[in-house]
N, C-alpha and C positions, 0 to 999 in steps of 0.2 A: 504494500500500500504505500510505500515511500515515495513513489514515482507520482508527480501530479499533486502532492502534498504541500501547499503553500505555507505551511507552518514552520516556525524554528523551534527546534527542541532542543534539549539538554541530553547528553550523555547519560546512560544507565549510571555511570560510576562519576558523577558529577562532581564530587569533590576530589577524587582522584582520577582525573581524567587523563586521556592519552596525551593531550597537548601539554599538561602540566609536567607529566615525564619526561616527554620528549624534549622539553624547555631546560628540565634540571640535567638531563644528560648532555645536552648541547653546552651548557653552561659549566659543567663539571668536567666534560671528558673532550668537548670539542667534536663529540659525535651527533650527527642528526639522521635519526631514522625517517623512513617514509611514515606520514600519516595514514590511517586506514581510509581506504575509499567509502566504507560503509560502517556505521557503528550502531549498536543497539541504543536505545533512547527510553527515558524514564516513562514513558507511554507504552512501550513494548513494541515499538515499530523498529525496523533497520532502515535508517536514511543515509543518503550521502553525508559525509562528515562536515561538508561546507553549510548543512543544513542544520547545523547544531551551533550552540552557544553557550557558554557557562555564565553571560551576564543577564542578570534579571530583567533588564529593560529590552532585550532582545528577543526573548523567549516569548512565542506566541502561541504554543500548545498549552491548553489549561492543564492537561493530565502532566505534563512534562514540568509544569510550574510547582505544582503541587508535590510531584516526587522531589523535585530539587529543594523545595521547602523543608520537607520533612528530612530528607538526607544532610542537609546543612545544620537542623537543629540536633539530629542524633549525632552528628561528628562534633557539635559545640560540647555536647555532654559527655562525650568520650574524652575529649581532649581536656576538659576540667577535671576528670578522673583520673587521667595520667597525671597531670600537674598535682595533685594531691597525693599520690603514692611516694613512699618514702624510697630515695634513692633515684627519683625521677631524673632525666637528664634536662627535664622541662620544669622550669619554676612555676610555682602557683601564679604568679604576676603573667609569667609569658603564657600560660594556659588561658588566663582569663582574657588576654588581650586577643588571643586567637580565637577564643569563644564568642567574644563579643562581635568580632569581625563576620563570624559565620552566621550568628544570631542576626545581624544586619544584612547579610546576604539572604537570609532565609524570609526577612521581612520584606525585602526587595522583591523576592518571588512571589510572596502573598499579595503584595500590593500593585506590582507591576512597574514600580520605581527601579531605580539603579540602587546596588548595594554597597 
């Protein structure tokens, strides 16, 4: 159903997406892998990678917006728990800052505004 679908979607792994991994590898090792031509989305479709965005103000698929919202909220809770663990390499303050950023993204997906 991806063909002819005018909506912009989010990757199913919106928090840990392919583009973020690709960017990290490029900046760390100078390696740049090919982006996938099609990806799974939060609404369950497979669409061309070019029809996805991690930015709340760009996503037009309502099911993907809700998926992204819940994933960012889940990740915010997860990172806060990690920051509170003894011996964690992430301080509680760092974890709180990251969690706040992901909650802001979640709010952006809920409202349609940028995050």
